C-alpha positions as CSV (number, residue, x, y, z in Angstrom):
1,X,10.6,1.6,-11.3
2,X,8.3,4.7,-11.1
3,X,5.5,4.4,-8.7
4,X,2.2,6.4,-8.6
5,X,2.3,9.3,-6.1
6,X,0.2,9.8,-3.0
7,X,-2.7,11.5,-4.9
8,X,-2.9,8.6,-7.4
9,X,-3.0,6.0,-4.6
10,X,-5.6,8.0,-2.6
11,X,-7.9,8.0,-5.5
12,X,-7.9,4.2,-5.6
13,X,-8.6,3.5,-1.9
14,X,-11.1,0.6,-1.5
15,X,-11.4,-2.8,-3.1
16,X,-10.1,-3.7,-6.6
17,X,-6.6,-4.6,-5.6
18,X,-4.8,-8.0,-5.8
19,X,-1.7,-9.2,-4.0
20,X,0.3,-12.1,-5.4
21,X,1.1,-13.9,-2.1
22,X,3.1,-16.7,-3.9
23,X,3.3,-18.4,-7.3
24,X,-0.1,-20.2,-6.5
25,X,-2.0,-17.7,-4.4
26,X,-3.4,-14.3,-5.2
27,X,-5.5,-12.4,-2.6
28,X,-8.1,-9.7,-3.2
29,X,-7.1,-6.9,-0.9
30,X,-8.3,-3.4,-0.3
31,X,-6.5,-0.2,0.2
32,X,-7.8,1.2,3.4
33,X,-5.7,4.4,3.5
34,X,-3.1,6.5,1.6
35,X,-1.8,9.1,4.1
36,X,0.9,11.8,3.7
37,X,3.7,11.6,6.1
38,X,5.1,14.7,7.9
39,X,8.2,16.1,6.3
40,X,11.4,15.6,8.4
41,X,12.2,18.8,10.1
42,X,8.9,20.4,9.2
43,X,7.0,21.3,6.0
44,X,9.0,21.5,2.8
45,X,9.0,24.7,0.9
46,X,6.5,25.0,-2.0
47,X,7.9,22.9,-4.9
48,X,10.3,21.3,-2.6
49,X,9.9,17.7,-3.9
50,X,7.7,14.7,-3.3
51,X,6.3,14.1,0.2
52,X,6.5,10.7,1.7
53,X,3.3,8.7,2.3
54,X,2.0,5.5,3.8
55,X,-0.4,2.9,2.4
56,X,-2.4,0.5,4.5
57,X,-4.0,-2.5,2.8
58,X,-6.1,-5.2,4.4
59,X,-6.1,-8.9,3.4
60,X,-9.3,-11.1,3.6
61,X,-10.1,-12.7,6.9
62,X,-7.9,-15.6,7.7
63,X,-5.3,-14.6,5.1
64,X,-1.9,-13.6,6.5
65,X,1.3,-12.7,4.8
66,X,4.8,-12.0,6.2
67,X,7.0,-9.0,5.7
68,X,8.2,-8.8,2.2
69,X,8.0,-7.5,-1.3
70,X,4.8,-8.6,-3.2
71,X,3.3,-7.8,-6.6
72,X,0.2,-5.6,-6.2
73,X,-2.1,-5.0,-9.1
74,X,-4.9,-2.5,-9.7
75,X,-6.9,-2.0,-12.9
76,X,-6.3,1.8,-12.9
77,X,-2.6,1.8,-11.6
78,X,-1.2,-1.3,-13.1
79,X,1.2,-3.8,-11.5
80,X,3.9,-2.9,-9.1
81,X,6.3,-4.5,-6.5
82,X,5.7,-3.1,-2.9
83,X,7.4,-3.9,0.3
84,X,4.9,-4.4,3.1
85,X,5.0,-5.0,6.8
86,X,2.2,-6.6,8.8
87,X,0.8,-4.1,11.4
88,X,-2.1,-5.9,12.9
89,X,-4.9,-8.4,12.4
90,X,-8.5,-8.7,13.6
91,X,-11.7,-10.6,12.4
92,X,-11.6,-8.5,9.2
93,X,-8.2,-9.5,8.1
94,X,-4.6,-8.5,8.4
95,X,-3.5,-4.9,7.9
96,X,-0.2,-4.4,6.0
97,X,1.6,-1.1,5.5
98,X,3.9,0.2,2.9
99,X,6.0,3.4,3.4
100,X,7.2,5.6,0.4
101,X,9.8,8.3,1.2
């Protein structure tokens, strides 16, 4: 499966995302951040390939999900399976992170 790159995700930060938590539950989530990861061993040479990046989403308040692969959908980027890990929760919801390398 081909995924959008860092630039495509970063243009779609904010609301407008859904996450299928299970067969009966879909959550409206927002993409809080799309951040480039430092290249291992330092910066890659120009044209040296894709750089890894991190995505941080937030669920609605009171909605928690466990580590796993979920279907995410966005009108501009389509549907995709993304593996996420919970990284923290507060009154605004649970933050979950995906790493692309």
